[in-house]
C-alpha positions, 0 to 999 in steps of 0.5 A, spaced: 549 037 234 546 043 231 543 049 235 537 052 232 535 059 234 528 061 234 527 067 229 520 068 231 522 071 238 529 074 236 524 078 230 519 080 235 524 083 240 528 087 234 521 090 232 519 092 239 526 096 240 524 099 233 518 101 236 520 104 242 525 107 239 520 110 234 516 112 239 521 115 244 523 120 237 516 122 237 515 124 244 522 128 243 519 132 237 513 133 241 516 135 247 521 140 243 515 143 239 512 144 246 518 148 249 518 152 242 511 154 243 512 156 250 518 160 248 514 164 243 508 165 247 513 168 253 517 172 248 510 174 245 508 176 252 514 180 254 513 184 248 506 186 249 508 188 256 514 192 253 509 196 249 505 197 255 510 200 258 513 204 253 506 207 251 503 208 258 506 215 259 502 217 253 495 215 255 494 223 256 497 225 249 503 228 252 510 227 255 513 231 261 520 231 263 519 225 268 516 220 263 521 223 257 527 220 262 523 213 263 522 213 255 529 214 253 532 209 258 527 204 254 530 205 248 535 200 247 530 195 251 525 197 245 531 196 240 532 189 241 526 187 244 523 185 237 518 191 237 515 194 231 519 199 227 514 204 227 514 204 234 522 204 235 523 209 230 517 214 234 520 212 241 528 214 238 525 221 235 522 222 241 528 220 246 533 224 241 529 231 241 532 232 248 528 236 253 523 239 248 520 234 244 516 237 238 509 236 238 509 231 231 514 227 234 509 225 241 504 225 235 508 219 232 509 215 238 502 216 240 500 213 233 505 208 234 503 206 240 496 205 237 498 201 232 502 196 236 496 195 241 492 192 236 
């Protein structure tokens, strides 16, 4: 006695499984891409907020003692926050100046803030 298998249903099943696997991979790729895009967007928003926090005390063009304390406390966050190097260097100059921040260091930080906001 011979047992005959019909190849058509088996072939159709294999094709459906392959399409399902390919579809799952595509969905996974799209989900991964969406998550990556969302993470990039959140990181960009965090950078903008950090720039705003650093530059807010400079709106009047001067830095008083309490503002200097706040700015000095932000140096590490700014260094690690991926902010523009010009802003990091200018903030380092202001924070490292001590209680008497030179006018040119303040001016560099104001300019860096203006350039970073654009």
